[in-house]
N, C-alpha and C positions, 0 to 999 in steps of 0.2 A: 582530199587524202587518196579518194580511190584511184585517180589518175595518176598519183606519184607512184603507187605500186605496180600500174600495169607493166614497165618496163622490166621489172624483178619477177615477175610471172614467166613460169614456162608454158610452154604448150601444152605439156600433162596436165599443170594445174587447170586449165581451161576444160580440159576433156573431162577431168575427174567431176568438176562440177556439173557440166553438161550432160555427162552419162547418168546422173539422179534423175533426170527427165526422161530419158530412155526406160530406165528401170520401172519408171511409175507408170509407162503406158505398157507394161506387163512384156516388155522385150527381154527375154531370159539371156539370149546369147549376145550379149552387149558387143562383145569383142569382134563378133562375125559382122555385125552390122556395121559398125564404125571403122573396121580396117585396124591401123595402128593408132594409140592413143595420142602420139605427136601430131600425126596427121589430122584426126578429127579435131584435136585443140586449136590447130592452126587455121581450120576452117571456121572455128567460132571467133578465134582472134580477128581473122580478116573481116568478118561478117559485122564486130562490133567496133572494131579500131581503124585509125586512118592508116595509112601506108606504112610509117614506121613504127605502128604499134605504140606509141606514147601517150596519145589520149583517145576518147571515145567519138565515134563519129556524133554529129548533132543530132541524128535520131536517137541513139542510145543513151544519148546525155538526157534528152526529154524523158525517154523510157525510165532512166534512173531517178531523176526527179519525181516522176508519179509513182514510183515505187517507194521512194524514200517517204512521201507525202501519205501513201496509204498505208505502208508496212513499217511501222516504228521499229521493228525488229531488226530491219535492215539497216538501222543507224551505223552498225559496225560494217567499216569497209569490205571486209571479207564476205560477211552474208550478201552484202549489196551485190558484190561481184559474183558470187555463186549463184543469186537469183538471175541476174542479167545474163550467166551464162547457159542457165536452163533454159530462158525464153529464146535465145539465139541457137541453142542445139535441138530445139522443135523446129526452128525455121529450116537448118541444115539438114536434118533427117527428112521433113516434109518436101523438102525440094529436091530431095536426092541427091546432094551434092556431098558425098561421102566417098571415102578412097575404096569401101569394101568391094568387092568381086559380089555381083549379083547371084543368089543363090540358085544352084543348078536345079 
């Protein structure tokens, strides 16, 4: 069910879910850190999906399976996708592959 929804999701949907984790890190100026919502969401999508965005990469399928097993609350596809986006957003942030300009 999760992968059937992937093509329906906008980059901004990925960004919205991913931004939750940045807020949890205490980042107040999320917009400054991520640049555009669409660009940030695209980075998350590129991180977790194959090139055409229609399915999860193998690594992320394994992560999704572990999350489903350990967190029954993610049996809802939206909740599972939100969780995956949060994990991927952390990677995007930590690796510094954001479109935002460096703070002066």
